C-alpha positions, -999 to 999 in steps of 0.1 A, spaced: 221 292 -542 208 328 -537 176 324 -557 167 292 -537 171 309 -503 137 315 -487 141 347 -467 103 353 -466 96 319 -451 123 325 -425 108 358 -415 73 342 -413 88 315 -391 103 342 -368 70 361 -367 52 329 -356 78 327 -328 71 363 -317 100 381 -335 86 408 -358 109 420 -385 106 451 -406 102 448 -444 139 455 -450 149 429 -424 128 403 -441 150 404 -472 179 391 -451 160 371 -425 182 340 -429 214 359 -420 203 376 -388 224 352 -366 197 326 -361 207 289 -363 187 265 -384 194 227 -384 180 196 -400 146 198 -418 142 235 -410 175 244 -428 164 223 -458 130 241 -458 147 275 -460 171 264 -487 202 265 -465 209 228 -467 205 202 -495 185 175 -476 214 151 -470 210 149 -432 196 114 -429 216 86 -445 241 95 -471 240 61 -487 203 62 -494 206 97 -508 235 88 -531 217 57 -544 186 77 -552 207 103 -570 231 81 -589 214 47 -590 218 14 -572 252 7 -588 270 34 -569 300 21 -548 311 33 -514 345 33 -498 347 38 -461 377 60 -451 389 57 -415 416 77 -398 446 62 -381 440 50 -346 455 73 -320 474 64 -288 444 66 -265 423 44 -288 451 18 -290 455 18 -252 417 14 -248 417 -15 -272 446 -31 -253 428 -26 -220 396 -42 -234 415 -71 -248 433 -77 -215 400 -74 -196 384 -100 -219 414 -123 -214 413 -119 -177 375 -127 -176 381 -158 -197 408 -170 -174 386 -164 -143 357 -184 -159 381 -212 -168 395 -213 -132 360 -212 -117 349 -240 -139 379 -261 -130 374 -255 -93 337 -264 -96 346 -296 -114 372 -304 -87 347 -299 -59 321 -320 -77 347 -349 -81 360 -347 -45 346 -373 -21 321 -359 4 329 -361 40 300 -369 63 
């Protein structure tokens, strides 16, 4: 990857930001502790451009017939408890709606006292 790294462009970028480097420092401008992310890292040759959607990139690189397999980790205790709580809350909300509907129907069917 060394020949593809763009130290001069990084030094130019730093100069535009007000950080003037000596000629010797320009040769290693990418490794001065600065952090580059996204499109800027791709521009300087530090990343390969796969920072958007991996599926689109792989289809462009290997063709439309490429297959994907989604790998998920095991669900931890907190995730299981959260799912149980969400399911219980949904069940409780459903029972409240059912009870309110029944009570409303009962009130509508009851004779009115005047």
